KEVEX-201428 format. One record per atom (N, C-alpha, C): residue in one letter; y negated, z negated, x. Coordinates in steps of 0.1 Angstrom, whole numbers, plus 5000, padded with zeros to 4 digits. Layout:
BEGIN
AYZX;...
# end
This chain:
BEGIN
M077225011655;M078125121658;M079025171646;A079525061639;A080425091627;A079525151617;G078325101615;G077425161605;G077125301608;G076925341621;G076725481625;G077825561622;L079125511624;L080325581621;L080425611606;V080125501598;V080225521584;V079225631579;G078025621585;G077025721581;G077425861584;L078025871596;L078526001601;L079626051591;L080525961587;L081626001578;L081026041564;D080025971560;D079326011547;D078726151548;D078126171560;D077526311562;D078626421562;V079726391568;V080826481569;V081426511554;A081526401547;A082026411533;A081126491525;A079826471527;A078826541519;A078826691522;L079026721535;L079126861540;L080426921534;A081526841534;A082726901528;A082626931514;K081926841506;K081726871492;K080826991490;L079827011499;L078927121498;L079727251501;A080527241511;A081327361515;A082327391504;A082927291497;A083827321486;A083127381475;A081927331472;A081127391461;A080827531464;S080427561477;S080127701481;S081327791479;I082427741483;I083727821482;I083927851467;D083727751459;D083927771444;D082927871439;D081727871444;D080727961440;D081128101444;V081528111457;V081928241462;V083128301454;G084128211451;G085328251444;G084928301430;A084028231423;A083628271410;A082828401410;A081928411420;A081128541421;A082128651424;A083028631433;A084028731437;A084828771425;G085228671416;G085928711404;G085128791395;R083928761393;R083028841384;R082828981389;A082628991402;A082429121408;A083729211407;S084829141410;S086129221409;S086329271395;A086029181385;A086229221371;A085429351367;K084229351372;K083329471369;K083929601375;A084729581386;A085229701393;A086629731388;A087129671377;A088429681372;A088929821369;G087929901363;G088330041360;G088730121372;V088030101383;V088330181395;V089630121401;V089829991400;V091029931405;V092229991398;V092130011384;V093230071377;V093530211382;D092430281384;D092530421390;D093230421403;D092830331412;D093430321425;D094930291425;T095230191416;T096630151415;T097530261409;A096930331399;A097730441393;A097930561401;V096930591410;V097030711418;V097930701430;T097830581436;T098530561450;T100030581450;P100830541440;P102230551441;P102730701442;A101930791438;A102330931439;A102430981453;Y101730911462;Y101730951477;Y103030921483;V103830831478;V105130801484;V106330851475;Q105930921465;Q107030971456;Q107931071463;G109231051463;G110131141470;G110331111485;I109631011490;I109830971504;I111030881506;A111630891517;A112830801519;A112530661517;A113430581511;A113130451507;A112730361518;E113330381530;E112930291541;E111530321547;R110930431543;R109530461547;R108530431537;E108930391525;E107930361514;E106930251518;L107530131521;L106630011523;L105830031536;P106430081547;P105530111559;P104330201556;I104630301548;I103530401545;I102430331536;I102930251526;I101930171518;I101130081526;K101830011536;K101129921544;K100029991552;K100330111557;K099330181565;K098230231556;I098530271544;I097430311535;I096530191531;A097230071529;A096529951526;A095629911537;T096129921549;T095329891561;T094129981562;G094330111560;G093230201560;G092230171549;S092730131537;S091830101526;S090929981530;L091529871536;L090729761540;L089729791551;R090129881560;R089229921570;R088030001564;N088330081554;N087330151547;N086230061542;K086829951535;K085929861528;K085129771537;L085729721547;L085129621556;L084229681567;F084729781573;F084029841585;F083029951582;F083230021571;F082330131568;F081530111555;I082130081544;I081430081531;I080529961530;L081129841533;L080329721532;L079029711540;P079129741553;P077929741561;P076929841556;A077429961552;A076430071547;A075830021534;A076629961525;A076029921512;A075029811514;L075329711523;L074329611525;L073029661531;L073229751541;L072029811548;L071229891538;L071829981530;L071130061521;L070429981510;S071129871505;S070529791495;S069329721500;A069229701513;A068029631518;A066829731520;V067129861523;V066029951526;V065830061516;A066930091508;A066830201498;A067730181487;E067330091478;E068230061466;E068530181458;T067530261455;T067730381447;T068730471453;L068730481466;L069730571473;L071130521470;V071330391469;V072630331466;V073130381452;E072230381443;E072530431429;E072930581429;V072130651437;V072430801438;V073830821444;I074130751455;I075430761461;I076530721451;L076330621444;L077330571434;L077530681424;M076430751419;M076630851409;M077330971415;L077031001428;L077831111434;L079231081435;G079630961438;G081030921438;G081630931424;G080830891413;G081230901400;G081531051396;T080631131400;T080731281398;T082031331405;Y082331281417;Y083531321423;Y084831281415;L084731161410;L085931111402;L086131201389;C084931241383;C085031331371;C085631461376;F085231511387;F085731641392;F087231631394;E087631521401;E089031501404;E089931491392;G089431421382;G090131401370;G090331531362;V089231611361;V089331741353;V090131831361;E090031831374;E090831921383;E092331901381;K092731771380;K094131741377;K094531801364;I093731781353;I094031841340;I094131991341;Y093232051348;Y093232201350;Y094532251356;H094932181367;H096132231374;H097332201366;K097332091358;K098432061350;K098632171339;L097532201333;L097532301322;L097832441327;S097432471339;S097632611345;S098932621352;G099632511353;G100932511360;G100832541375;D099732521381;D099532541395;D100132421403;D101132451411;D101832351419;D101232341433;H100132401436;H099432391449;H100432441460;G101132551457;G101932611468;G103032531474;G103632451465;G104732371470;G104432251477;H103232191475;H102832071482;H103631951477;D104431971467;D105131851462;D106431831470;V106731901480;V107831871489;V107531741496;P108431641496;P108131511502;P107831521516;A106831431520;A106431441534;A107531401544;A108431321539;A109531281548;A110431401552;I110531501543;I111331621546;I110531711556;K109231711554;K108431801563;K108331751577;G108431621579;G108431561592;G107331461594;P107331391606;P106331281609;P104931331608;E104531451612;E103231491611;E102731511597;A103631551588;A103231561574;A103031421568;E103831331573;E103731191568;E102331131572;K101931161585;K100631121589;K099531181581;E099731311577;E098731381569;E098631321555;T099831281550;T099831221537;T099131081537;I099331001547;I098630871549;I097130901550;A096730991559;A095331021561;A094631071548;G095331151541;G094831201528;G094631091518;A095631001517;A095530891508;A094430801512;V094230771525;V093130691529;V091730751526;R091630891527;R090430961524;R090130951509;T091130971501;T090930951487;T090530811483;D091230711490;D090830571488;D089430541491;F088930611501;F087530581505;F086530601494;I086730701486;I085830721474;I086030611464;L087230571461;L087530471451;L087030331457;S087230311470;S086830181476;S085330171476;A084630281478;A083130281478;A082730251464;E083330301454;E082930271440;E083130121437;I084330071442;I084629931440;I083529841446;M083229871459;M082329781466;M080929791461;V080429911458;V079129931453;V078929861439;I079929881430;I079929811417;I079829661419;S080729611428;S080729471431;S079429421437;R078829501446;R077629461452;R076529441441;K076529531431;K075429521421;K075629391413;E076829331412;E077029211405;E076529081413;V076329101426;V075928981434;V074629011441;I073829111436;I072629151442;I071529041444;D071628941435;D070628831435;D071028721445;E072228731451;E072728631461;E072028651474;P071828541482;P071328561496;P072228661504;I071628721513;I072428831521;I073728781527;V073728661532;V074928611538;V076028581528;S075628511517;S076528491506;S077028621500;R076128711499;R076528841493;R077628911502;A077428901515;A078428961524;A079728891523;V079728761523;V080928681522;V081728711509;I080928721498;I081528751485;I082228881485;L081528981491;L082029121491;L083329131500;V083329051511;V084529051520;V085728991512;V085428891504;V086528831496;V087028931486;V086029001479;V086429101469;V087229211476;A086829261488;A087529371495;A089029331497;I089129201503;I090529161506;I091329141494;F090729071484;F091429041471;F091929161464;I091029261462;I091329381455;I092429461463;T092229471476;T093229551484;T094629491483;L094729351483;L096029291482;L096629311468;I095729301458;I096229321444;I096729461442;V095929561446;V096229701444;V097529741451;Y097629711464;Y098729761471;Y099929671470;G099729551465;G100929461461;G101529521449;I100729561439;I101329621427;I101929751430;V101329831439;V101829961442;V103229941449;A103329841458;A104629821465;A105729781455;L105329701445;L106329661435;L106729791426;I105829871423;I106129991415;I107030081423;V106730111435;V107530211442;V108930161446;K109030021447;K110329961450;K111129931437;M110629961426;M111229921413;M112629981412;D112730101416;D114130171415;D115130101424;D114630071436;D115530001446;D115929861441;I115029791435;I115329661429;I116329681417;G116129791409;G117029821398;G118429851403;L118529931414;L119829971420;L120529841425;S119829751431;S120429631436;S120929541425;M120129531414;M120629451403;M121829521396;A121829651395;A122929721389;A124229701396;S124229671408;S125429651416;S125929511416;R125229421408;R125729281408;R126829261397;D127529151398;D128629121388;D128129091374;S126929031373;S126428991360;S126129121352;E126629121339;E126429231330;E124929241326;S124329131324;S122829131321;S122029191332;A122429151345;A121729201356;A121929351358;Q123129401355;Q123429541355;Q122629621345;K122529561333;K121729631323;K120229641327;T119729521332;T118329521336;T118129621347;G119029621357;G118929711368;G118929861364;R119829901355;R119830041350;R118530071342;A118029971335;A116829991327;A115630021337;L115629941348;L114529961357;L114630101364;V115830141367;V116030271374;V115630381364;N116030371351;N115730481341;N114230481338;A113530361339;A112130351335;A111230411346;M111730421359;M110830461370;M110230591368;P110930701364;P110230831362;P109230831351;V109530751340;V108630741329;V107330671334;L107530561341;L106430481346;L105530571355;L106030641364;L105230721373;L104530831365;K105130891355;K104430991347;K103230931340;W103430811334;W102330741327;W101230691336;L101630651348;L100630611358;L099730731362;S100330851363;S099530971365;S098530991354;V099030981342;V098131001330;V097030891330;I097430771332;I096430661332;I095430681344;G095930721355;G095030741367;G094030851364;T094430961357;T093531061354;T092531021343;A093030941333;A092030891323;A091030791329;A091530711338;A090630611344;A089630681353;M089930791360;M088930871367;M087830921358;L088230971347;L087231031338;L086330921332;W087030811328;W086330701321;W085330631331;V085830601343;V085030531353;V083930621358;G084230741361;G083230841366;G082130861356;G082530881343;G081530901332;G080730781330;H081330661331;H080530541329;H079530521340;I079930541352;I079030531364;I077830621362;I078130741357;I077030841355;I076030791344;V076630741333;V075830691321;V074930581326;V075530481333;V074730371337;V073730411348;G074230501357;G073330541368;G072130611363;T072230701353;T071030761348;T070030661342;H070630561336;H069730451330;H069030381341;E069730341352;E069130271363;E068030351370;L068230491369;L067230571376;L066030611366;G066130561354;G065030581345;G065230691335;W066430751334;W066630861324;W067530791314;D066930751303;D067630661293;D068330731282;G068130871281;G068630941269;G070130921267;L070930951277;L072330941277;L072830801274;Y072230711281;Y072530561280;Y072230511266;D071130551261;D070730511247;D071730561237;I072130681238;I073130731228;I074430651229;V074930631241;V076230561242;V076030411238;H074930351242;H074730211239;H074430191224;G073730291217;G073530281203;G074830291195;L075630381198;L076930401191;L077830271194;E077730221206;E078530101209;E078029981201;E076729971199;E076229861192;E076529871177;S076630001172;S076830021158;S078129961153;V079129951162;V080429891157;V080629751162;N079629701169;N079829561175;N079829451165;G079329481153;G079229381143;G080429371134;V081429461136;V082629451128;V083429321130;S083629251120;S084229111121;S085629121128;G085729031138;G087029011144;G087329111155;I086929241153;I087329341163;I086129421169;G084929361166;G083729431171;G083629451186;G084029351193;G084029361208;G085029471213;L086229471207;L087229571211;L086729711207;L086129731195;L085629861191;L084529901200;S083629811204;S082529851213;S083029901226;W084029831231;W084629871244;W085330011242;L086030031231;L086730161229;L085630271228;V084530251221;V083530351219;V082930381233;N082530281240;N081930301254;N082930381263;T084230341262;T085230401271;T085330551267;A085530571254;A085730711249;A084530801252;L083330751250;L082130831253;L081930851268;S082230751276;S082130771290;S083130871295;A084330871289;A085330971292;A084931111289;V084231121277;V083731261273;V082631301283;V081731211287;V080831251297;V081531291310;G082531221314;G083331251326;G083931391325;I084531421313;I085131551311;I084031661312;I082931641306;I081831741307;I081331761321;V081031651328;V080531661342;V081631721351;G082831671349;G083931721358;G084131871356;S084031921343;S084332061340;S083232151346;I082032101346;I080932171352;I081132191367;V081532081373;V081732081388;V082932171391;V084032161384;V085232241386;V084832391385;A084032421374;A083632561372;A082832611384;I081932531389;I081132571401;I081932581413;V082832491416;V083732491428;V084532621428;T085132651416;T086032771416;T085332901418;K083932901417;K083133021419;K082633031433;L082832921441;L082332921454;L083333001463;P082833041475;P083633131484;P084933071488;F085032931490;F086232871494;F087232861482;G086832881470;G087632881458;G088532761457;S089732791452;S090732681449;S091232611462;H091132681473;H091632621486;H090632511489;G089332521487;G088432421491;G088632291483;S089032311471;S089232181463;S090432101468;D091432171474;D092432091480;D091932011492;D091132081500;D090632021512;D089731901509;S089031911497;S088031811494;S088631671492;H089831661490;H090431521488;H091831511495;G092031581506;G093131551515;G094431571507;A095231461505;A096531471500;A096531471485;Q095531511479;Q095431511464;Q096731591458;A097131691466;A098331761461;A099531681458;A099631571466;A100831481463;A100831421449;V099631401444;V099531351430;V100031441420;H099831571423;H100331681413;H101831691414;
# end
């Protein structure tokens, strides 16, 4: 009886070690997959704070929580099942969908630049949703979740490509971990960003002179940070969208564009000490150029269509809040 119990405990210990190893494998794979989607994560993090800009302080975190919940729902209930299904029956279609999403990012990035240069304020859409009322707040959240759907789809499809060789169950578990991890990271950072001025005001009211200086610095830095986040978000859209298109054309067998970018990237890779950095900068810059070209073509086409500039607003919901 004792021998049987010892054997059972040995089996349990072996299973526990196997489970721990599997968890480690899942964690490592999820980390690799998340890293590959970093560009889109930067975009998502940079774009989202603008949706709560100007909203009453007590409504900021609840709105971010609702957007985060919608983002996680997008990833787990819609994008992940669709990506797994399509990868099993139509891998090429997944690549095409990914490229369409990349094209959308290019369009959105160029459209931001176009509206910034033209001084178009989208008819006063910059009025805070809190002033317009609860329905406008709901529309803002819905628009943010719609825009997030595109970015989440890019994140999940890019991550899926990194674990394509894993068994289907492991692949699904890894992608669930990626979805939860990235959502927590993105919206945790967003929450810190939008509450930075409140933290600064709280510190500025303390007795400590150093705390007061730090608090005032945080408050003064907030507008600058939001401005730079907008710039970074736009740049990330063009870079990520262009890169997706460059890689996607290669995956579909059209190697010309990829060969040009890869060739120029390799030409600087051998520079001692900074070759890796230069390669990344060349790839990023050329991907952004591709993004600008593709986005400009799409913007030019959209502005000629019957729905004109109004259609572009509808195409991404609360995009006007970003402007």
